[in-house]
N, C-alpha and C positions, 0 to 999 in steps of 0.2 A: 289427563295425567295418569289415570289408573287403568288397568286392563286386567280383568279376571279377579279384581280385588286383591291380588297378590303382587302385582307389578306396578311400580310407580315410576313414571317417566319424567326425568328432570332435564329439560332442555337448557343447555348453557351456551355461552360463548367461550371458546377456547381463550385462555389467558385473560379472562374478565374478572377483576377483583370484586365487583358487585355481584356477579354470578356466583363467585365463591362464597361470599357472605350469605346470600340467599340459599345456596345449596346446603351449607352447614346447618342453617336454621331448619330447613326442610327435613334434613336427615334426622335431626333431633326429634321432630314431630312424628316422622314415620317410624323411627326405631327399627331399621331394617336388620334382617339376619344375613343378607348377602347384598353386595354392591357390585354391579357390573359397569365397567367403564369403557368408553370408546378408546381403544388402543390396541396395538398389535399383541397377539397371543404369545409372542416370543419374549415379552418384556420380563426382565429380571427384577421382579417386584420385591424380592427379599432385600435387595440392596437399596431400594428407594427409601427405606426407613432406617438405614444405617446411621449411627450417630455422627459419622464423619461426612455424610452427604450434605452439601450446601448448595441449594439452587442459586442461580439458574444452572440447570444441567440438561442433558439431552440423552435420550435413548438412541443409540446408534445401531442400525442394522445394515449389514452389507452382504452382498453376494460373494461367496467364497471364491468362485472362479472368474469373477468380473468385478473388480473393486470400483469400477466407474459407476456401478449401480449401488448407491447407498441412500439411506433415508434417515433423517433425524426427526425425533419426536421431542421437541423442547418443552421443558417445564420450568416455570417461574414459581416463586413461593406463593404467588396469588393465583396460580392456575387452578381452576376447579378440579381438574383431574388429580393434581398433586395433593390438594386438600382432601379429596376422596380417599386417596391411598393412605394418608396419615390418619384420617378419621377411622377407617376400617382397622388400622393397626392399633390405634388407641382403644377402640371399643372391642377389639378381638372379634371382628366380623369377617366373614368370608369375602375375599376380593378377587375378582377375575377381570382380565381384559378381554374384550369380546369382538374386536374388529377382525376383518379378514387377515389371516396371518401373512406376513411378508414373504414367507416361503412360497406362497401362491402369487402375491402381488408382483413380486419381482420377476416372475416367469411370464406375466402377461405382457402383451404388446404395449408400446408406449402410446399408440393411438387410442387404445381402450382406456388407459388410465388418465382420466381428465378430472380436474377439480370441479366441485359443484358450481353451478351457475349463480353468480352474485347479482345478476341483473335485477331479479325480482326485489331484492333488498334495497338496491339503489333506487328503483322506481318508487318503492314504498317510502323511503327516506325523503325523496324529492316531493312526494305528495304531502308529506307532513311538514315540509319547509326546511329540511336539513340538507346540507351540502353533500353528505355521503352517508352510507349505511352505518359506518362506525359511529358517527356522531348521534345518529338516531338511536342506535342500540344503547349507547351510553346514557342518553337521556331517559329512555323508556325503561331500561332494565338496570344498568350499572349503578344509577344514582338512587335507586329505590332502597328504602330502609325497611328492616323488619323481616323480610324473606317469607312472606305469606305463601302458603301452598297455592293460593289463587293465582299468583304470578305464573307458576308453571302450567296451570290450566289455560291461562290466557295465551301463553307462548305456544302451547300445543294447538289451540284453535287457530291462531294466526298462521302458523306454519302449515297447517292443514289446508287453509284457504289458499295460501300462496302456491303450494305444490299442485293443487288442482289446476292451476293456470300454467304450469310449466312441464316441459318434457324432461324426464330425468335421464341422466347418462347411464349407459350399460354398466359402467364401472361401479357407480354408487348402488345400482340394483344388486350387484354381486355382493358388495360389502354389507348391505342391509339384510340380504338373505342369510349371510353368515351370522350377523348379530342376532337375528331371530332364532337361528339354530342354537346359539349359545344361551339365549334366554330360556328356550324349551329345555335345554340340558339342566339349567339351574332349577327349573320347576320339577323336573324329573328327579333331581337329587333331594327333593323334599323341602326346599326353602319356601317359607310362607310370606315373607315381606321382602320383596326384591326391589332395590332402588337401581334404576338404569340411568346412568349419567352419560349423556352424549351431546353432540352438537345439536342445537335446536332444529336444524333442518331435517335431521333424521327421525325425529320423534314421530311424525305421522306414519312413516313407513314401518316403524317398529311396533306402533300401536295397532296398525291395521291387521285385521284377521286374514291370515293366509294359511294355506295348507302345507303340511310337511312335504307332500309330494311336489308341490310347485317350487318350493325352495330347493329341494334336493335336485330337481331338474335343472335349476339355474346353476347349481354348484357342481353338477356332475362333470367329471373329466377335467377339473381344474389342473393346469400344469404346475409342476413343482420345481423348485431350485433350492440349493443348499445355502443357508445363510448363517451368519454368526451375529451375536448380539452383545453389546456392552454399554456401559454408561460413560459419557465424556463430559468434561466441564463445558459450560455454555456461557455466553456473555449477553448482556442487555442489548448490545448492538445487533447481535444475531437473532434476537427475538423479533426484530423487525422483518426478518426474512420469511418467505412463505415456503414451508417444508413440512413433511410429515402430516401434521394435522391440517395443512393447507390454510393455516391462519397465522398471519404475522400481525404485529401491532406496531403502530408508529410512535408510541410514547410509553415505553416500559418504565422509565423513571417516574413518570406521572402515575402510572398504575401502581407501582410499588408504594408511592406516597399515599394513594387512596387506601391501599391495604393496611398500611401501618397506622393510618389515622382514620379510624372508622367513625369517630365523632364528627358530625358536620361542622361543629364550632372550630375544629382544629385544621380543617382542610385548607381554607384560604390563608389563614395566618401562618400555618406551618410551611405552606408552599412558597409564599412570598418572602418569608424569612430565608428560605433556601436560595431564592433568587438573589436576595441581598448579599448573602454570604459568597455566592459565586461571583457576583459583580465585584465585590471587594477583593476577592482573590485575583481578579484581573486588573486591579488598580483603579477601579471605578468607584467613586463615592456613592454610597447608598445608606442614607441616614435612617434611623429608627422611625423618625417622624414620617418620612416618605413611605416606609413600609406600612405604617398604620393607615395612611391615606390610601395606599394601594388596596388594602383589605376592604376598606369602606367602599371604594369605587367598584371593586369586583362584586361585592354583595349587592350594590345598587344596580349594576348592570344585569345581574342574575334575576333580580326582582322585576326589572322592566321587561325581561324576556320570559318571565313566568317560569323560571327554573328554581327547583328547591334549593340548590346550592350552586355556587359558581363552578363552572368547569374550566378546562384548560383555555378555552377561547376567552372567557371573561378575565381570567387571571393574567393571561398574556397581554391583553389590551390594557389592563390596569397597570401592569408592570412597565409597559412601554410608555404610558402616559405620565406616571408619577415618579418612577425610578429612573427612567431613561429619557425623560423630558421630550417625548415624542419621537425619539430616534430609535429605529429598529435594530441598528447595528450592534449595540451591546447585547441584546437578546440573542442575536445570531451567533455572537461570539461564545456564549455559554450554552448554546442549544444542546450540543451533544452530551456534555457533562450533566446538565440539568434534566432535560426532557427524556433523553435516552438512558443516560446513566452509564457507569463504568464498572458494574459488577461483573466478576468472573467467578463462576461456581467452582466447587471442589467435589471430587468423588473419593470414595474410600480407597485406601491403599490396597485392599484385597479385591478390587474390581478386576474382572478378567481383562488382561492386556496382552498384546503381542510382546515378544522378547525385546524388540527394539524400543518400544515405549517404556518398558521397565528400565532399560539401560539409560534412556534419556532422563527419566525421573531420578535415577541414582546420581547422574552428573549434575542435575539441577540442584539437588540437595548439597552435594559435595562442593559445588562452586558458589553456593548461596545465590542462585540465579532463579528466582521464583517467577513463574509465568504470570503475566498481568495483562488485563484487557486495556489498561491505560498506556498510552504511548509515552515512553520515557527515554531520555538521553542517558547513555552509559559511557563513562570515560574509563578506559582501561590503561593501566601501566604495565607494559609488556616485560618490564624488569622484575615484576613480582609474579610468583607462581600462580596466584589466583587470577591475575589479569591475563597472563598468557594462556591459562587453561580456559578461561571464558572466551578468549579470542579463537582458540582452536575449535571449541564447541560450536560457536556461531558460524565459523567458516565451513565446518563439516556439514552443518545443516543446510547452508546455502548450496553446497554441492549436491545435496539430496533434494533440492528445490523446496526447501522449507525455510523461507525467509523470515525467521523469527526476528533477526536483527538486520538492519540496513546500515552498511558501512558508510560512514560520513567523512572518512579521512582522518588526518592527524590534528584537526583543529587549527589553532593559531600557531602551534609550535612547528618548527622545521625539522625536529628530530624524528627518529624512526621508532621510538620506544613508546609512543602514545597512539591510541586509537579511540575514535569517537563513534559510537553506535547509537542508532535509534531502534529500540526494541518494543515490540508489541505482539502479544500472543493472540493468534486467531484460532477459534475452535476447529476450523476445517484442517488445521495442520495435523490433527489426529488421523484423518484419512490418508494424508500423504505419508505419515509414519507407517500406517498399515501397508500401504503400497510399497514402501521402501524395505519392508521385511524380506523381500525376495533377494536383496543384496547382502543381507547379513543380520545377525542377531544383536550386534552392538552398533552404536553410532559410528565408531571408528572403522569397524569391519565393513559396514554397509557403504560408507563414503569411499573407502578404498576400492571395493569391488566395482562400484558405480564409476569412479574415475578411471579405473583401468579399462572398463568396457568402452567408455567414451574415447580413450586414447587409442584403443585398437581400431576404432572406426575412423579416426582423424587422419587425413592425408595432407593436411595443410599445416605448414610449420608454425604459422601464427596461432592456429587453434591449439596445437600441441603446447606451445609456449604459454598460452593463457591457462590451459589446464595444469601445466607445471606450476605456474604461479599460485593457482588455487590449492593444489595439493601441498605446496610448501607452507602456505598460510594456515592450512588445516592440520599440519603436522601429521602427514600420512607417509611414513618412510617407504613402504612397499610401493605405493603409487608414485612416489617421487622417483624411485629407482627405475620404474618402468617408463615414466615420462622422460627421464634422461636418456634411456636407451632409444626410445622413439625419436627424441629430438636429435640425437647424434646421427641416427640413420637418415633422417629427413634433411638435416643440415648438409650432410655429405653429398646429397644428390640434388639439392635445391639450386636452381639456377636463376630464379626470378629475383633481381635485386630489390624490386619494390616490396616483395613479400618479406625479404630479409630485413629491410629497413623498418617494416611494420612490426617485426618480431623483436628487434634489439631493445627498444625502450622498456619492454616488459622484463626482459632478462636483466637489464641494468637495475631495474627496481628490485628484482629478486635478489641480486647480489648485495644490495644495500641492506636487506633484512637479515643477512647472514649472522651477524654477531648477536643481534637482539633475539632472533628466533632460534638461535642455538642449533643451526645446521651448518654443515661444512660447505661454504660457498665455493670451494675449489671444485666441487662436483660439476659446476657448469661453466667455470672460467675458460676451459679449453673450447667449449662450444662457442662462447663469446669471441674467442680468438678467431675461430673459423669464420663466423659471421662477419666480423669487422673486416677481415682480409678480403672476403668475397665482395662485400659492399664497396670497399675502396677500389678494388680492381674494376668493378663493373659500373660504377656510378657515372663515369663520363659518358659511356655509351647510352645509359638509361636517360641521360639529360639531353640528348641530342634530338633536334627536330620536334620540340614540344610546342603544342599550341597553347593558347592562354589558359584553358581549363586544365590541361595536363600539367602546365607549369605551376598553377596554383596548388595542385595536389602535391607535386614534387617539392615545392617550397616548404610545405608543412612537414614533409618527411625529412627534409634537410634540417629544419629547425629541431625536430624531435631527435634526430640522429646526433646533432651537436649537443643537445641537452643530455642525452644518454652517455656520450663520451665524457662530458664534464662530470657527470655523476659518478662514473667509474673511477675517475682520478688515477688513471694509468698512463704513465709517460709514453709508453710505446703506442698505445691507442691514440693518444693526442697527436703524436708525431705523424702517424699514418693518416689521420684525418686531416691534419693541416696540409700535408703534401697533396692529398686528394683535392682539397679546396683550391690550392694554388694551380693545379692542373685545370680545374674548371675555369679559373680566371683567364687562362691562356687559350681556352677552347673557342674555336671559331663557331659562330652561329648559335652560341648559348643564349637562351632566353634571358632578357634583362632582369626579370624577377629573381632568377636563380643566381645570376652573376652579381647582382647587387647584394643579396644576402650573403653570398660567399665572401665578398669583400668585407662586409660588416663583421662576419664571424672571425675572419683572419685579423682584422684590426683589433677587435675586442680581446683576442687571445695574444696580442702583442707579437704576432708573427710578421706583420708588415707595419711599417712606420706610418706616421701621420703624413709625411710628404708623399710616400708611395700611395697612400689611400687617396690623397688629393689628386694625384696624377691619374689614378684609376677612375675617379669620379669625373675629372675633366675629360678624359678620353671617352668615357661612356656617354657623357652629355653631348659630345660632338656628333653622335650618331643621329639617326632619324628620331624626330621628337617622340613618337609613340614608344620606340624602344628605349629612349632615354628616360621617359616617364616611368616605364616598368622597372628600370634600374633603380631609380630614386625610390620607388615603392618598396622594392626588395631591400634596399640599403637602410631605409628609415623606418619601415613598418614596425609599430609597437613602441618605439621610443625615439625621440629626436634630440636626446640629451647631448649627442655629439655636436650638433649645430650650436648649442648653447655654450659649449666650452671650447670650441675651436673656430676662431675667426676665419681661418683659411678655408675650411669646408663651407662655412656660411657664405663666404664671398664667392666661391665657385658656383654654389647653387643659386645665389642671388643673381649673379651675372647671367647664368643660363636662363633663368625665368624672365629677366628683363629683356633678353634678346629674342624671346619667342614672338612670333607674329600673332596678331590678335586672333585670327581664326584657329591657329594651332593651339594657342593658350586656352581658348574656349573648348576645344576638343579634349585637352588634357585636364581641364579643371576638375571634372568628377573624380578622376584617378588621384590627383594631388590632394583634393579635399578628403577623400577616403583615407589616404595615407596620413595626413596630418590629424584627422579625427581619431586615429588610433593612438595618438600621444596622450599621456595623462593630462588632465586639466591644468595642473601646475606648470607643465612644460609649455603648453600652448599659451598660457598667460605670460610666461617669461619671454617667449618669442615676441608677443605683441608689445611688451614693454621695451624690448630691444629696438624694435622698429620705431616705436614712439620716441625713444631716447635719441635715435639718429635725427629725427625731425627737430627735436629740441636743440640738439647741438648745432644744427644748421641755422636755426632761428637765432641763436645766441652768438653766431659768428665764430664758433670755435673751429670750424673746418673751412678755411678760406678757399680751398681748391675744390670744395664739394660741388657736385653737379646737382643743382636744385631740381631740374626737370627729371633727371634719372631717379632721384630719391623719391619724388612724389609718385612716379610711375611704379617704382619698386614697392612703396608703401601700400598702394592700392592693390597690387597683385598679391603680396603676402597676406594682406587682410582677407582677400577672397579665399586664399588657400586655407587660412586658419578659421574661416567662418566668422570673422569678426567685423564689426561695424566701426568705422573711424570717421 
């Protein structure tokens, strides 16, 4: 642990609460006048002790000319490095970070930068009877109490033996050479008691006697790159990721509990009480008596396994047995909140930030929309300024590929004044904000410039329409004007009816937002005029000679088009659309699926009468059985309520089905069953009751002229179509 009687090597596990406790005790015994910590030399250490800093946080370092090259150094409250920083600040001790600066690391090739080999630790853990190295380290180091200096001597000896059996990576050799260089610099500056806090794996290399010449030869000619550094909020869930220190932890919530409950008597009882609270929050009973039994069981299991205190393994087993009655499902339900945790750190307001980040923070405060690592549902009323402002901000961030919120629609309401969002802040959004600075210094400016750039590149009218929708929702007037200009130009030259049909539903939705979102809907009404006119003129040609697959796609477009026209509530549009559908009905060779749906739409709009509809059905069913089946599918798909309320249509369909030959019916059965399966369950049940009622009427003699044989045959066929057993 010591070298030259002036240097004390304290090998730790990154993010280890037991390591932190032992480290603080060791520092008290050493009384250092300087502390050197494994970490990048660019660290903004003065901000780490700021009163507004709340871990978990991360040191973010990024390459100025290539933002894809970024690295995070996360710190939790229980991280040994974090405790070293605050110990030095409290004791007024010199503190330095000693790792190879990222200005060099980011200039090195990716092949060279490899993490240390964990295989020796895993082999050691297996030899000791543990499933992985993390469990072994927790048992051997993290659960130790008192923090004797002998612990760090033992760690150094163990790591020395391990490293003698392993070949070290070139990248780690460079890092360790730089660390030794930093240690020599501290000695040269006159420090007498230097505490070196680093990952346990590096201790043997730092304690080994090497010459200045050898280290300088390794470090000679290191490439450089320009980097920037800042602090960003981090979350418990991101502490599970491997980055920066190359060390992630699987249970940060558990480690936080260990740090806050240093007394061994409180670890089991405190943790299982938390388990009970989380279970109750999910509506699962968890009595105090069962908590007490869980504590006793966990302590018994630990004693049987010769552990000083129960760890997460024993506590989980005890909770499943006594609180969940042997069912693992409740524990899986609360896993993230309990074992990982939902903490999101905070950084001081004067932390270096890009202008875009500063503008976002301003809007977050103004709109009272605080970032949280917890997933929350947010209901917005667009009739209120704050609801509309929040919607604009979330939509602008989505344009910039920062999905802080996920739009979930209008909920159960059919109005356009309500939005439901699911929001959750992710620490990596900071990187995307930095990248987005190239588009502007405010969220509105950046979203506007980005949208305009995408519009310039778009040559497809449906893509332009989608971008128009997004810019309207984000309230970006400049981008909206440019999108309208691009849309007008593209609509004038667009000749593909299918593309126009794909575009119209989005524009119809945009017009519906006009009053609530306070923009002039007349801006795009003339574009809609043009699109509908082109579609109505060209639809007949687009529907000719369709195979089954093409007809299925066209069917959905016709349905969407009808919904869009209905949504617009414009008499002129409705008339044009009805005339187009009537032309389709008269078109020779039209696929049955399209013909059937056209007839259904015209009947639903009261354009054709019931008698005319029955005639159309009768005529369509007189065609080849396969074509007739497609017509029935198009006419009825989605809802068969017409059959329930109109005996004439029911009779026409019933007669057609009964007259089918057995082999033809068998061929059509999958299609008919698929059609009837699309009906709501209530409709299918009523149809079955109607068939059953016919049988009862015959049995009771109420229909003296009824054909019993035909009825029985019809009953069996309808039952097959409905998927019922009779």
